[in-house]
C-alpha positions in Angstrom: 57.0 202.7 88.1 59.0 204.0 85.5 60.4 202.1 82.5 64.1 202.9 81.0 64.6 202.0 77.8 68.3 201.9 76.5 68.8 202.2 72.3 72.8 202.1 71.2 73.4 204.4 68.4 77.3 204.4 67.7 79.3 205.3 70.9 75.9 207.5 72.3 73.2 205.6 74.4 69.4 207.2 73.9 67.6 206.2 76.9 63.9 206.6 77.5 61.5 206.9 80.5 58.0 206.1 80.5 55.4 206.2 82.5 52.8 202.8 82.6 50.7 205.5 81.0 52.8 205.3 78.1 53.6 208.8 78.5 57.2 209.7 77.8 58.8 211.5 80.8 62.2 212.0 80.3 64.3 211.3 76.8 68.1 212.4 77.1 71.2 210.9 75.7 74.1 209.4 77.7 78.1 209.4 76.0 79.5 207.7 78.6 81.9 205.3 76.8 82.2 202.7 80.1 79.2 202.7 81.9 76.2 204.8 81.8 75.7 207.6 84.0 72.4 206.7 85.8 73.2 202.7 86.6 74.0 203.4 90.2 71.3 205.8 90.6 68.8 203.1 89.4 70.8 199.7 90.6 67.7 198.7 92.6 65.5 199.2 90.0 67.2 196.9 87.4 64.3 195.2 86.5 62.6 198.3 84.7 65.5 198.6 81.9 64.8 197.0 78.8 66.5 196.9 75.4 66.8 194.8 72.8 68.5 193.1 69.8 69.6 194.5 66.4 67.9 194.3 63.7 69.6 191.8 61.4 70.3 189.6 64.8 66.5 188.0 64.5 64.9 186.8 61.6 61.4 187.0 61.3 59.4 183.4 59.3 55.7 183.0 58.6 53.8 179.7 59.7 50.7 178.2 59.8 50.4 176.1 62.9 47.2 174.1 64.0 47.5 175.0 67.4 45.4 177.4 69.5 47.7 176.6 73.4 50.9 178.3 73.6 52.2 174.8 74.8 51.6 173.1 72.5 52.7 175.0 69.7 55.9 175.7 71.3 56.5 171.7 71.2 55.5 172.1 67.2 58.0 174.9 66.9 61.0 172.7 68.4 59.9 170.2 65.6 60.2 172.7 62.8 63.5 175.4 64.1 65.9 173.1 62.0 63.6 173.3 58.4 62.2 177.1 59.0 65.4 178.7 61.0 69.2 178.3 59.5 70.4 177.9 62.8 72.0 174.5 62.7 72.6 172.8 65.6 73.3 176.0 67.4 70.8 176.6 70.8 67.9 179.2 69.4 65.2 181.0 71.2 62.2 181.4 68.8 59.0 183.1 69.8 55.4 182.5 68.4 53.0 185.6 68.0 49.6 185.3 66.6 49.4 187.4 63.0 46.0 187.5 63.3 42.9 187.5 65.6 40.3 186.8 63.2 42.8 183.9 61.9 44.0 181.0 64.8 46.4 179.5 62.9 48.8 181.9 61.1 51.6 182.6 62.8 54.8 185.3 63.1 58.0 183.6 64.4 60.5 185.5 65.5 63.8 183.6 65.8 67.6 184.2 67.2 70.4 182.1 68.9 71.4 181.9 72.1 75.0 183.1 71.9 73.6 186.2 70.0 71.8 187.0 73.6 73.8 186.7 75.8 76.5 188.5 73.6 74.1 191.4 74.1 73.0 191.0 78.3 77.1 190.5 78.2 77.1 194.5 76.9 74.5 195.9 78.4 76.2 194.2 82.2 79.9 195.7 81.3 77.8 199.2 81.4 76.5 197.4 84.8 73.0 197.2 83.4 71.0 194.6 83.9 68.1 194.7 81.2 64.9 193.2 82.1 63.4 192.4 79.2 65.0 192.2 75.5 63.3 193.0 72.6 64.5 193.8 68.4 64.7 197.2 67.3 61.8 196.4 64.7 59.1 195.1 67.3 60.1 198.5 69.0 59.3 200.6 66.0 56.1 198.7 65.5 54.8 199.5 69.2 55.8 203.2 68.8 54.2 203.4 65.6 51.0 201.7 67.3 51.2 203.9 70.4 51.2 207.3 68.8 49.2 207.2 65.8 46.8 205.5 63.8 47.0 202.1 63.3 46.8 200.8 59.4 46.6 197.4 57.8 49.8 197.8 56.3 52.9 200.1 57.2 56.1 200.6 56.5 58.4 202.4 58.8 62.0 203.7 58.0 64.3 204.6 60.4 67.6 206.9 59.9 70.5 206.9 62.6 73.9 207.7 62.3 75.4 205.1 60.6 72.5 203.0 59.9 68.9 202.8 58.6 66.1 200.4 59.2 63.1 199.4 56.9 60.2 198.0 58.5 57.3 196.4 57.4 54.5 196.4 59.0 50.8 194.3 59.0 48.5 194.8 61.6 50.7 196.4 63.3 53.1 193.3 63.7 56.5 193.1 62.1 56.8 191.2 59.0 59.9 191.7 57.1 62.6 194.0 58.1 66.1 194.9 56.6 69.3 196.7 57.4 71.0 199.2 55.4 74.1 200.0 56.6 73.9 204.0 55.6 73.0 206.7 57.4 73.1 210.3 58.5 76.8 210.6 58.6 77.2 209.4 55.2 74.3 211.2 53.7 74.8 214.5 55.0 78.8 214.5 55.2 79.4 217.3 52.6 76.1 219.7 54.0 76.9 222.1 56.7 75.2 221.1 60.4 73.8 224.5 60.6 71.7 224.8 57.4 69.0 223.4 56.3 69.2 221.2 53.1 66.1 220.7 50.6 66.4 217.5 49.1 63.9 218.7 46.1 66.9 220.7 44.8 68.3 217.2 43.8 69.5 216.9 40.8 69.8 212.8 40.0 72.0 213.4 36.7 74.5 214.4 38.5 77.7 213.1 39.6 78.5 215.0 42.6 79.3 213.2 45.7 76.4 214.3 47.4 73.7 213.8 44.8 75.1 209.9 44.1 74.5 208.8 47.8 71.1 210.7 48.1 70.3 208.9 44.7 71.9 205.8 45.9 70.0 205.5 49.3 66.5 206.3 47.7 67.4 203.5 45.3 68.0 200.9 48.2 64.7 202.4 50.0 62.4 201.9 46.8 63.6 198.2 45.7 63.0 197.3 49.4 59.7 198.7 48.6 59.0 197.1 45.9 60.1 193.9 47.2 57.0 194.1 49.8 54.5 193.0 46.6 51.4 194.8 48.2 48.1 195.7 45.8 46.9 198.5 48.3 48.3 201.1 49.5 51.1 201.5 52.5 50.9 204.5 55.1 54.7 205.7 55.3 56.5 206.8 58.6 60.0 208.0 59.1 61.8 207.9 62.5 65.2 208.5 63.9 67.2 212.0 63.3 67.7 213.8 60.1 66.8 217.2 61.3 68.4 219.2 58.7 67.6 217.8 55.7 63.4 219.1 54.0 61.6 217.4 52.1 62.5 213.7 52.8 59.6 211.7 52.5 58.7 213.2 49.1 62.1 213.0 48.0 62.5 208.8 49.6 59.1 208.0 48.1 59.0 209.7 44.1 59.4 206.7 42.4 56.6 205.0 44.6 54.3 208.0 45.1 51.5 206.4 44.0 51.5 203.6 46.3 52.4 205.4 49.5 50.3 207.8 52.1 51.9 209.2 54.5 50.9 209.1 58.7 49.5 211.8 59.9 50.3 213.9 63.2 51.4 211.9 66.1 48.3 212.0 69.2 50.9 213.3 71.6 50.8 217.1 71.0 52.5 218.0 74.0 55.8 216.7 73.0 58.2 218.0 69.9 57.5 215.2 67.1 61.3 216.2 66.2 62.8 214.7 69.6 60.0 212.1 69.6 60.8 210.5 66.9 64.4 210.5 67.3 64.4 208.4 70.3 61.8 206.4 68.6 63.3 202.4 69.4 63.6 202.9 73.1 60.4 204.7 73.6 59.4 201.2 71.5 61.2 199.1 73.7 59.3 200.5 76.8 56.0 200.2 75.5 56.4 196.2 74.7 57.3 195.6 77.8 54.3 198.2 79.7 52.0 196.6 77.5 53.3 192.8 78.5 50.5 191.3 76.0 50.1 188.4 72.9 52.7 190.3 71.1 54.7 191.3 73.4 58.8 190.1 72.9 61.0 188.5 75.5 64.5 186.8 74.6 65.7 186.5 77.5 64.9 183.2 78.6 66.9 181.1 81.7 69.7 179.4 79.3 70.1 182.8 78.1 72.0 184.4 80.9 75.5 184.9 81.2 77.7 182.6 83.9 76.8 183.3 87.2 74.4 186.3 86.3 71.4 185.2 88.5 73.8 184.5 91.4 75.7 187.6 91.2 72.5 189.5 91.1 71.0 187.7 94.2 74.7 187.9 96.1 74.4 192.3 95.0 70.9 192.4 96.0 71.1 190.9 99.5 74.9 192.8 100.0 72.4 196.2 99.2 69.7 195.2 101.3 71.7 194.7 104.3 74.3 197.7 103.9 71.0 199.7 103.4 69.2 198.0 106.4 72.8 198.7 108.4 72.7 202.3 106.9 69.2 203.3 108.0 69.6 202.4 111.4 73.2 203.6 112.3 72.3 207.1 110.3 68.7 207.2 112.8 70.8 207.1 116.0 73.5 209.8 114.8 70.4 211.6 113.3 69.0 211.8 116.8 72.6 212.6 118.7 73.0 215.8 116.2 69.6 216.8 116.1 70.2 219.9 118.3 73.0 220.8 117.1 71.7 220.7 113.7 68.6 223.0 114.3 71.0 225.7 116.1 73.3 225.9 113.0 70.5 225.6 110.8 69.3 229.3 113.1 72.0 230.5 112.4 71.9 230.3 108.8 68.3 231.1 108.2 69.5 234.6 110.0 72.0 235.0 108.1 70.1 235.0 104.9 67.3 236.8 106.1 70.1 239.6 106.6 71.7 239.1 103.1 68.0 239.4 101.2 67.6 242.5 103.0 70.6 243.8 100.8 70.1 241.9 97.5 66.8 241.1 96.9 65.3 244.8 96.7 67.6 246.8 94.7 66.6 250.3 94.2 68.9 253.5 93.0 67.1 257.0 92.8 69.2 259.1 90.5 68.7 262.6 91.9 72.4 264.5 90.4 72.2 263.3 86.8 75.5 264.1 86.9 76.2 260.7 88.6 73.8 258.3 86.8 76.6 256.4 84.9 79.1 256.2 88.1 76.1 254.6 89.9 74.8 252.1 87.3 78.4 250.8 87.0 78.5 250.8 90.8 75.6 249.0 91.0 77.4 246.0 88.3 80.3 245.8 90.0 78.5 244.7 92.9 76.5 241.9 91.4 80.0 241.0 90.1 81.4 239.8 93.8 78.2 238.0 94.5 79.6 234.2 95.2 78.5 232.1 92.1 76.5 229.4 94.5 74.6 231.7 95.6 71.1 231.2 95.4 70.6 235.1 93.2 73.0 234.0 90.8 72.1 234.7 87.0 73.7 235.8 84.0 76.0 238.5 84.7 76.8 240.2 81.6 72.8 241.0 81.2 72.8 243.9 83.9 75.9 245.5 82.0 74.4 244.8 78.5 71.1 246.6 79.6 73.3 249.4 81.4 74.9 250.0 78.5 72.3 250.5 76.5 70.3 253.4 79.4 73.5 255.4 79.3 73.1 255.8 75.4 70.1 257.4 75.8 70.4 259.8 78.4 70.9 262.9 75.9 67.1 262.4 74.9 65.4 260.7 77.7 66.2 260.9 81.7 66.5 257.7 84.0 65.3 259.1 87.1 65.3 255.5 89.1 66.5 252.2 88.5 64.7 249.4 90.5 66.1 245.7 90.4 65.0 242.7 92.3 65.0 238.8 92.1 60.9 238.0 92.2 62.0 234.4 92.7 64.9 231.6 93.5 65.7 228.3 94.3 66.0 227.0 97.4 66.3 223.6 100.0 62.0 223.3 99.9 61.8 224.0 96.3 64.5 223.4 94.6 63.7 223.6 91.0 62.6 227.1 91.2 63.4 229.5 88.5 65.4 232.4 89.3 63.0 235.2 87.9 64.9 238.9 88.0 62.7 242.1 87.7 63.8 245.2 86.3 61.9 248.7 86.5 63.1 251.9 85.0 61.3 255.4 85.8 62.2 257.7 82.6 61.2 261.2 81.8 61.2 262.6 78.3 59.5 262.6 74.8 56.9 259.9 74.4 57.4 259.2 70.7 61.3 258.8 71.8 60.7 256.8 75.1 58.3 254.4 73.2 61.1 254.1 70.5 63.5 253.1 73.2 60.8 250.1 74.7 60.8 248.8 71.5 64.3 248.5 71.0 65.0 246.8 74.8 62.4 244.4 74.9 63.9 242.8 71.7 66.7 242.4 73.4 68.2 239.2 73.6 69.1 239.5 77.8 64.9 240.5 77.7 62.6 237.1 78.5 60.2 237.2 76.0 57.9 234.5 77.3 57.2 236.7 80.7 55.2 239.7 80.5 56.4 243.6 80.1 54.2 246.3 81.7 54.9 249.9 80.7 53.3 252.4 83.1 52.5 256.3 82.0 51.4 258.6 85.2 51.8 262.4 86.1 54.5 262.6 83.1 56.6 259.7 84.2 57.2 256.8 82.4 57.8 253.3 84.3 58.9 250.0 81.9 58.9 246.5 83.7 60.8 243.5 83.0 62.4 240.3 83.5 65.9 239.3 82.5 66.3 235.6 81.3 
């Protein structure tokens, strides 16, 4: 089963797809304004979609309850809600989590109002997404840190987004304090060229320029939050979110409390780029919180939190979809049986056509016996490539052969090209739609060995040569052969 974590950042949605083994399968951004692009595709998989409440919509309290059974804990909470949480008479949802397995009395209470949950669910419904579970941002960050890093008793996470920053303090992997700073990457880097790296060690805190001032104020906010924790032991710090083009970020932000902090080590997952992984920390954490489904998982969607007629609409849609799917299946089965012979004949004709085209395109070679016609033959070859249709399976970047041919024609005075061999080794087909197009070029050259080595080293550095695949150089009977792949 796949789980889809959805987190809104401005007008964009960050989406993480995880398997039950907690391994990210896909991480991507959806900038749709009306509805998410995958909402129709996964209409029958709505229960796998996980989202969460914003940091400032959930209040965290610590309480000591003389009870072990969950039902008794909930009854005790119902009597203390008004004194613990400032919700007044508004309907609320309070989720108790045991703070420590050693002490069976201490609980962490996560509370919010039913109206906030309904608002969040309605916003997702407008995007045609019905979430199966609704956690909240600090819990997702805690899950992300626990899953991919070593667990520490005390830790502090700073998650930077485009327009806000979330600070979360964890004890034994559980969020016990959270704070929202309404300053993010856009404000901090508005005076920095997005193509350049900005070294924070170069900031002069005594200057009054806008860039230095905004960063110093931002650091001051985080330092103030950190000091308010009043911990007597060192705290491990983790930075998540997206602020890729700023270097020495950790050192700068915690410069004033460097004696009180330690930094997280490397993540357990090595096959994924960490800069990409930490950007999707919250949607990944939402998935993990639901996949774990343990006594620390948070689920704010209760029976009294669904928008009006939501349950009924889900049942109706499920019934209609099931009925239409069954009808469509039997109809298509009958049509397929009747048209089977016609399709088989058409497929055979198409394959015969492809075979004839293969002979022309898959393996092309130009033997250059008359050296005066080299330029004409090579340019004529390139013109034949340009005439191919773009939807044809052998299509690739057509500007690369032209640049390659131009490079060869520059060196005809010192090096002689005697043969030009072009072949498409693989391409996508119906059976193998994910095959990459591989175009191999083999040049047969004669001339001074030193000149050919220089030509080879310059050619293989060109941007149209695929540097990830091996190149070959063969010397035999005073003839040099160079083989390489185009991108």
